[in-house]
N, C-alpha and C positions, 0 to 999 in steps of 0.2 A: 295885722300888727303882730300877732303871735308868731307868724311865719318869719317875719323879718327879725324878730328877737331870737328865734331859734337858729336862724341862719348866721346871725352875728355870734352867738354862743359857740356854734360848731366851728366857725372860722377861728375864733380865739383859741379854742381847744386844739385845733389843728396847728395853729401857729405856735403854740407852746410846746408841741411835740416835735416841731421841726428843729433841725440843727442849723440855726442861723446865728449870725452875730447878734449880740444884744442890741446894738444900734439898729439893725434891720428889723428885729422883732418889735422894738419900740415904735419905729416908723409905721410898720404894718398895723400895730395895735391902734395907733392914733387914726390911721385911715379907716380901719374897721369901725371904730367908735364914732368918729366924726361924720362918716358917710354910711349911715346904718343900712341902706339898701345896696348901694353900688360898691361900697368898700368890701364886704365879704365876697361878692361876686367877682370883683376885680382880683381879690386875693386868690380865690380858687382857680381862676383862669391863669394867672401869672405863675402861681406855685406849681401848677401842672406842667407848664412849659419848662420851668426851672428843673423839676425832677427829671423830665425827659432829656434835657440837655446834659445833665450830670450823668445819667445812665449811659448816654452815647459816649461821653468823654471817658467813662470808666471802661467801657467795652473797647474803645479804640486803644486806650492805654494798655489793656491786657493783651490785645492783639499785637501791639508793638513789642511787648516784652517777650512774646513767644517767638518772634522773628529773629 
């Protein structure tokens, strides 16, 4: 039970540090709170893919600017 609570708290802290629209943060916050075990896990899996996709977009954009 303590591990689930800690996971949820870590997810909420991570969520608040992300640069997301307020609407998206609210939706994620509700998911994390309403689904105490699956919500934080789902958040960490999806946010990792989101960060990777944004990194690739930035690198491609920088490459196109150099050409």
